[in-house]
N, CA and C of each residue as an Amber inpcrd file, in Angstrom:
protein
   375
 -44.5710000 -44.4870000 297.3860000 -46.0720000 -44.3620000 297.0850000
 -46.2450000 -44.5300000 295.6420000 -47.3750000 -45.0610000 295.1650000
 -47.8360000 -45.4860000 293.9200000 -48.3960000 -44.2380000 293.1960000
 -48.3140000 -44.0840000 291.9350000 -49.1460000 -43.1220000 291.3000000
 -50.3250000 -43.5950000 290.9000000 -51.1930000 -42.6910000 290.5980000
 -52.3890000 -42.8800000 290.0090000 -52.4790000 -43.7730000 288.9850000
 -51.5790000 -43.6630000 288.0210000 -51.5310000 -44.6070000 286.7470000
 -51.1440000 -46.1240000 287.4210000 -50.1840000 -46.1740000 288.2020000
 -49.6310000 -47.4620000 288.8480000 -50.8470000 -48.1040000 289.6530000
 -51.7070000 -47.1770000 290.4610000 -53.0050000 -47.9300000 291.0770000
 -53.9940000 -48.3170000 290.2120000 -54.2980000 -47.8670000 289.0680000
 -55.2780000 -48.0760000 287.9850000 -54.4400000 -49.3860000 287.4700000
 -53.3370000 -49.4540000 287.1830000 -52.6360000 -50.5060000 286.3040000
 -52.9240000 -51.7960000 287.1450000 -52.5560000 -51.4850000 288.6010000
 -52.4640000 -52.6850000 289.4330000 -53.9640000 -53.3670000 289.6920000
 -54.8940000 -52.4350000 289.6970000 -56.4690000 -52.9070000 289.6570000
 -56.7920000 -53.5540000 288.2570000 -56.3680000 -53.0820000 287.2030000
 -56.7450000 -53.6880000 286.0630000 -56.0220000 -55.0290000 286.0600000
 -54.8280000 -55.3190000 286.3990000 -54.0780000 -56.6170000 286.2740000
 -54.9870000 -57.5790000 287.2700000 -55.5570000 -57.0790000 288.3230000
 -56.2500000 -57.8680000 289.1470000 -57.4280000 -58.2800000 288.4960000
 -57.9890000 -57.4570000 288.0080000 -59.3640000 -57.6450000 287.1660000
 -59.1450000 -58.6480000 285.8810000 -57.9800000 -58.4410000 285.2930000
 -57.5400000 -59.2900000 284.1970000 -57.3630000 -60.9550000 284.6760000
 -56.7730000 -60.8940000 285.8110000 -56.3620000 -62.1690000 286.5340000
 -57.7120000 -62.8470000 286.6710000 -58.5950000 -62.1580000 287.2170000
 -59.9580000 -62.7640000 287.6600000 -60.6190000 -63.2030000 286.4100000
 -60.5260000 -62.3680000 285.3400000 -61.3130000 -62.9320000 284.0480000
 -60.5370000 -64.1260000 283.6110000 -59.1610000 -64.0200000 283.4330000
 -58.7340000 -65.2380000 282.8960000 -58.9080000 -66.5030000 283.8790000
 -58.8160000 -66.3880000 284.9550000 -59.1300000 -67.5950000 285.9980000
 -60.6530000 -68.0660000 285.4600000 -61.5730000 -67.1040000 285.4560000
 -62.9370000 -67.5790000 284.7190000 -62.9270000 -68.3670000 283.5110000
 -61.6070000 -68.1300000 282.6050000 -61.5370000 -68.8090000 281.4710000
 -60.7990000 -70.0500000 281.6580000 -60.5030000 -70.3590000 282.6780000
 -59.6500000 -71.4860000 283.1960000 -58.2750000 -71.5120000 282.8980000
 -57.7050000 -70.5280000 282.8570000 -56.1170000 -70.2570000 282.8970000
 -55.5420000 -70.5800000 284.5190000 -54.6290000 -71.1580000 284.2140000
 -53.7910000 -71.2340000 285.5150000 -52.6710000 -70.3470000 285.9200000
 -52.8690000 -69.4610000 286.5460000 -51.8180000 -68.2620000 286.7280000
 -50.6840000 -68.7350000 287.5480000 -49.3460000 -68.7350000 286.9690000
 -48.2220000 -69.1210000 287.8260000 -47.2510000 -67.8120000 288.2440000
 -47.8620000 -66.7330000 287.4350000 -46.7110000 -65.4940000 287.9340000
 -47.3110000 -64.3700000 287.8010000 -47.1380000 -63.2470000 288.3210000
 -48.0430000 -61.9500000 288.1590000 -46.4920000 -61.0520000 288.2920000
 -46.5810000 -59.8840000 287.4700000 -45.5240000 -58.8070000 287.7610000
 -44.2320000 -59.5060000 287.5820000 -43.9070000 -60.2690000 286.6560000
 -42.6810000 -60.7440000 286.6480000 -41.6910000 -59.5830000 285.6570000
 -40.5230000 -59.4180000 286.6660000 -39.7610000 -58.4980000 286.3150000
 -38.4080000 -58.8610000 286.0110000 -37.6980000 -58.4580000 284.8250000
 -36.4870000 -58.8980000 284.8050000 -35.7850000 -57.7220000 283.9270000
 -34.4270000 -57.7830000 283.7330000 -33.8150000 -56.5250000 283.0740000
 -34.2920000 -56.3580000 281.8550000 -34.7390000 -57.4910000 281.1340000
 -35.2100000 -57.4530000 279.6320000 -36.7210000 -56.9330000 279.6530000
 -37.3570000 -56.7030000 280.5410000 -38.7530000 -56.4110000 280.5110000
 -39.8140000 -57.0670000 281.6950000 -41.1240000 -56.6000000 281.6060000
 -41.8420000 -57.0250000 282.7500000 -43.1670000 -57.8410000 282.0740000
 -43.5230000 -58.7710000 282.5230000 -44.5210000 -59.4880000 282.0520000
 -45.6890000 -59.3670000 283.1880000 -46.9310000 -59.0740000 282.9090000
 -48.0790000 -58.7900000 283.6650000 -48.3410000 -60.1390000 284.1560000
 -48.8360000 -61.0180000 283.2380000 -49.2830000 -62.3190000 283.9000000
 -48.6570000 -63.3640000 282.9410000 -48.3350000 -64.3150000 283.7970000
 -47.8510000 -65.6430000 283.0440000 -48.7060000 -66.8610000 283.3770000
 -49.3670000 -67.5240000 282.6680000 -50.3190000 -68.5550000 282.8850000
 -50.1240000 -69.7280000 281.9460000 -50.7550000 -70.8220000 282.3560000
 -50.9070000 -72.0170000 281.4810000 -52.2100000 -72.1950000 280.9310000
 -52.6720000 -72.3130000 279.8280000 -53.9870000 -72.6540000 279.4590000
 -53.9250000 -73.7490000 278.3600000 -54.9250000 -74.3820000 278.4580000
 -55.3640000 -75.6590000 277.4260000 -55.7780000 -75.2230000 276.1320000
 -55.1300000 -74.9540000 275.0890000 -55.7200000 -74.3060000 273.9520000
 -56.3560000 -75.5540000 272.9830000 -56.9910000 -75.3670000 272.3180000
 -57.8040000 -76.3930000 271.3590000 -56.7510000 -76.7550000 270.3040000
 -56.1560000 -75.9830000 269.7100000 -55.1610000 -76.3150000 268.5860000
 -53.7430000 -76.5220000 269.1250000 -53.2580000 -76.4220000 270.2680000
 -51.9270000 -76.6590000 270.7790000 -51.7090000 -77.2000000 272.0150000
 -52.9340000 -77.6490000 272.6150000 -52.9860000 -78.0860000 274.0710000
 -52.4690000 -77.4720000 275.0320000 -51.5970000 -77.9740000 276.1050000
 -51.2450000 -76.9730000 276.9570000 -50.2160000 -76.1470000 276.6130000
 -50.5450000 -74.7860000 276.6540000 -49.8220000 -73.4300000 276.3120000
 -49.2000000 -72.5760000 277.2990000 -48.2320000 -72.2370000 277.2880000
 -47.7310000 -71.1800000 278.0850000 -47.9170000 -69.7900000 277.7750000
 -48.7230000 -69.1170000 278.3450000 -49.2350000 -67.6860000 277.8690000
 -48.5820000 -66.5200000 278.4910000 -48.0070000 -65.6620000 277.6670000
 -47.5370000 -64.2920000 278.4800000 -48.3990000 -63.2960000 278.0250000
 -49.1490000 -62.6280000 279.1780000 -50.0240000 -61.7710000 278.7840000
 -49.8110000 -60.2240000 279.2390000 -49.9690000 -59.5210000 278.3630000
 -49.7070000 -58.0130000 278.7800000 -51.1570000 -57.4940000 279.1370000
 -51.4650000 -56.6700000 280.1070000 -52.6910000 -56.0980000 280.4770000
 -52.4760000 -54.6950000 280.3150000 -53.5990000 -54.1220000 279.7450000
 -53.4460000 -52.5670000 279.6510000 -55.1560000 -52.0210000 279.9940000
 -54.9180000 -51.1150000 280.7120000 -56.2730000 -50.5880000 281.2890000
 -56.4350000 -49.1930000 281.0450000 -57.7210000 -49.0330000 280.5740000
 -58.1610000 -47.5110000 280.1710000 -59.5170000 -47.1430000 280.8070000
 -59.5130000 -46.0030000 281.1310000 -60.8320000 -45.5730000 281.3670000
 -61.6640000 -45.3840000 280.0730000 -62.9010000 -45.9700000 280.1170000
 -63.8450000 -45.9430000 278.9080000 -63.8930000 -44.6430000 278.2970000
 -63.7040000 -44.8360000 277.0890000 -63.4160000 -43.6040000 276.2310000
 -62.1800000 -42.8110000 276.2260000 -61.1830000 -43.2700000 276.9510000
 -59.9060000 -42.4940000 276.9440000 -58.8450000 -43.3070000 276.0840000
 -59.1430000 -43.5170000 275.0420000 -58.3000000 -44.3820000 274.1450000
 -58.4280000 -45.7990000 273.8030000 -57.4190000 -46.3980000 272.9990000
 -57.5470000 -47.6160000 272.6510000 -56.3080000 -48.3950000 273.4800000
 -56.9600000 -49.1820000 274.3780000 -55.8710000 -50.1440000 274.8660000
 -55.0820000 -51.1800000 274.0330000 -55.9810000 -51.6780000 272.8840000
 -55.4870000 -52.5070000 271.8830000 -54.1930000 -51.7960000 271.3090000
 -54.2560000 -50.7390000 271.1290000 -53.2410000 -50.0290000 270.1670000
 -51.7450000 -49.7280000 271.0010000 -51.9700000 -49.8830000 272.3690000
 -50.8780000 -49.5610000 273.1510000 -49.8350000 -50.5950000 273.3410000
 -49.7840000 -51.7460000 272.5780000 -48.8820000 -52.6030000 272.8200000
 -48.0620000 -52.7460000 271.4250000 -47.1060000 -51.7330000 271.0720000
 -46.3500000 -51.3800000 270.0700000 -45.2000000 -52.3380000 269.8810000
 -44.3380000 -52.1760000 268.8100000 -43.3250000 -53.0990000 268.4170000
 -42.1770000 -53.1530000 269.5840000 -42.0310000 -52.0220000 270.0510000
 -40.8370000 -52.1620000 271.2490000 -41.4360000 -52.8880000 272.5330000
 -42.6590000 -52.5700000 272.6160000 -43.0690000 -53.1690000 273.8360000
 -43.3500000 -54.8430000 273.6640000 -43.5660000 -55.1590000 272.6340000
 -43.3210000 -56.5950000 272.1610000 -42.2130000 -57.1940000 272.2440000
 -41.1010000 -56.5510000 271.8700000 -39.7020000 -57.0500000 271.8530000
 -39.3880000 -57.2820000 273.2170000 -39.6640000 -56.1470000 274.0980000
 -39.3480000 -56.3020000 275.5550000 -40.0520000 -57.5790000 276.1930000
 -41.1430000 -57.7620000 275.7650000 -42.1570000 -58.7530000 276.3330000
 -41.5330000 -59.9370000 275.8890000 -41.0390000 -60.4220000 274.5370000
 -40.3800000 -61.4530000 274.0460000 -39.1140000 -61.6410000 274.8100000
 -38.2460000 -60.6150000 275.0670000 -37.0560000 -60.9420000 275.7130000
 -37.3660000 -61.3120000 277.4150000 -38.3290000 -60.5060000 277.9920000
 -38.7770000 -61.2240000 279.2750000 -39.0970000 -62.7740000 279.3410000
 -39.8430000 -62.8670000 278.2180000 -40.4130000 -64.3530000 278.3390000
 -39.2720000 -65.4300000 278.0420000 -38.2810000 -64.9010000 277.3400000
 -37.2410000 -65.7110000 277.1090000 -36.1320000 -66.0590000 278.3790000
 -36.3160000 -64.7900000 279.0570000 -35.7640000 -65.1180000 280.2390000
 -36.3230000 -65.8600000 281.2170000 -37.6870000 -65.7050000 281.3310000
 -38.6840000 -66.4490000 282.1650000 -38.1580000 -67.9250000 282.0930000
 -38.3470000 -68.4450000 280.6190000 -38.3290000 -69.7840000 280.0410000
 -36.8400000 -70.2060000 280.6870000 -35.8680000 -69.4480000 280.3180000
 -34.4900000 -69.7500000 280.9550000 -34.4180000 -69.9240000 282.2200000
 -34.9820000 -69.1970000 283.0430000 -34.9980000 -69.1970000 284.8440000
 -35.8260000 -70.4390000 285.1510000 -36.8630000 -70.9280000 284.5280000
 -37.6610000 -71.7600000 284.8930000 -37.5120000 -73.1480000 284.3720000
 -36.2860000 -73.3330000 283.3440000 -36.1470000 -74.4730000 282.5340000
 -37.1700000 -74.9160000 281.3680000 -37.9330000 -74.0420000 281.0130000
 -38.9030000 -74.2970000 279.8430000 -38.3770000 -74.5940000 278.7000000
 -38.5170000 -75.8100000 278.1170000 -38.0020000 -76.0880000 276.8060000
 -38.8430000 -75.2620000 275.7520000 -38.5180000 -74.3520000 275.1040000
 -39.3800000 -73.6900000 274.3150000 -39.4320000 -74.3220000 272.8970000
 -38.7450000 -75.4460000 272.6530000 -38.7300000 -76.3420000 271.5820000
 -39.8870000 -77.3590000 271.7340000 -40.3270000 -77.6610000 272.7980000
 -41.5280000 -78.5730000 273.3190000 -42.6090000 -78.0880000 273.7320000
 -42.5370000 -76.6450000 274.2020000 -43.6720000 -76.0890000 274.8440000
 -44.2130000 -75.0820000 273.9010000 -45.4920000 -75.1060000 273.7450000
 -46.1580000 -74.1400000 272.9200000 -46.3060000 -72.7880000 273.8380000
 -46.1650000 -71.6330000 272.9910000 -46.0160000 -70.3520000 273.7740000
 -46.8890000 -69.4640000 273.0570000 -47.6300000 -68.5510000 273.5380000
 -48.6150000 -67.5590000 273.0760000 -48.4110000 -66.2150000 273.9060000
 -48.6480000 -65.3980000 273.0950000 -48.5210000 -63.8700000 273.6410000
 -50.0150000 -63.3030000 273.5600000 -50.5870000 -62.7640000 274.5500000
 -51.8190000 -62.3620000 274.5710000 -51.7840000 -60.8630000 275.1850000
 -53.1020000 -60.2120000 275.0410000 -53.5150000 -59.2420000 275.8050000
 -54.8620000 -59.0740000 276.1810000 -54.9270000 -58.6440000 277.5060000
 -56.3730000 -58.2810000 278.1610000 -56.5070000 -56.8630000 278.2320000
 -57.1730000 -56.3630000 277.4500000 -57.6160000 -54.9660000 277.6280000
 -58.6330000 -54.6480000 278.5720000 -58.5780000 -53.8690000 279.6180000
 -59.7850000 -53.7360000 280.6540000 -60.2190000 -52.2650000 280.6820000
 -61.2740000 -51.9860000 280.2600000 -62.0370000 -50.8130000 280.2970000
 -63.0110000 -50.4390000 281.4130000 -62.6140000 -49.4930000 282.0910000
 -63.3370000 -49.1300000 283.3600000 -64.0590000 -48.0340000 283.0440000
 -65.5580000 -48.2270000 283.2290000 -66.6830000 -47.2820000 282.9650000
 -66.8130000 -46.1710000 284.2470000 -67.5600000 -45.0360000 284.0020000
 -67.3900000 -44.0970000 285.0050000 -68.3160000 -44.7730000 286.1600000
 -69.1530000 -45.5530000 285.9200000 -69.9450000 -46.2530000 287.1640000
 -69.4490000 -47.2690000 287.9240000 -67.8950000 -47.3150000 287.7230000
 -67.0210000 -48.4560000 288.2120000 -67.2940000 -49.8380000 287.6850000
 -68.1140000 -49.9350000 286.7780000 -68.1460000 -51.2570000 286.0330000
 -67.1970000 -51.4180000 285.1880000 -66.9430000 -52.5370000 284.4910000
 -65.7050000 -52.5530000 283.6440000 -66.1380000 -53.6790000 282.6150000
 -65.3640000 -53.6100000 281.4570000 -65.4350000 -54.9020000 280.4960000
 -64.0240000 -55.2560000 280.1640000 -63.7100000 -56.5530000 279.7230000
 -62.4190000 -56.9520000 279.3840000 -62.4920000 -57.5430000 277.8110000
 -61.3400000 -57.2260000 277.1930000 -61.4990000 -57.7040000 275.8090000
 -60.1180000 -58.4980000 275.7870000 -60.0210000 -59.8470000 275.1800000
 -59.1430000 -60.7220000 275.3140000 -58.5860000 -60.8030000 273.6970000
 -57.3360000 -60.8910000 273.5210000 -56.5500000 -61.0680000 272.2970000
 -55.2890000 -61.8090000 272.2460000 -55.3670000 -62.3440000 271.1950000
 -53.9260000 -63.0600000 270.9360000 -53.0370000 -62.1130000 270.1870000
 -51.9360000 -61.8420000 270.6810000 -50.7680000 -60.9640000 269.9260000
 -49.9430000 -61.6470000 268.9690000 -50.0460000 -61.3760000 267.4790000
 -49.4580000 -61.9850000 266.5800000 -47.8820000 -61.4530000 266.7600000
 -47.1080000 -62.4620000 266.6520000 -45.5610000 -62.2690000 266.8890000
 -44.7550000 -62.2210000 265.5470000
């Protein structure tokens, strides 16, 4: 049985996926898990400056007014995300020398009236 936190997290990931699809992302994997870590969403997106880019996306969900989702991705989380991304690239034969890669975060804020808003960021590595 899932905890409330897991249920809200799953809901936030579904909201983030719809948000990214609306921005023309092509989602190839969700909830990718490996010993090195977990990646919430893996997607391809055409960037104006890099062209077709493989994006590793962290999703953070918060009830509105319950803290900053943007600050929830710290150094250790980024290290795990990078290791999981390396694992994914190795498992799927992605040439990291030839493939632009970007780390991103979608913060989902749920309001008390069950509406929500999303904020989208590139995570500097």
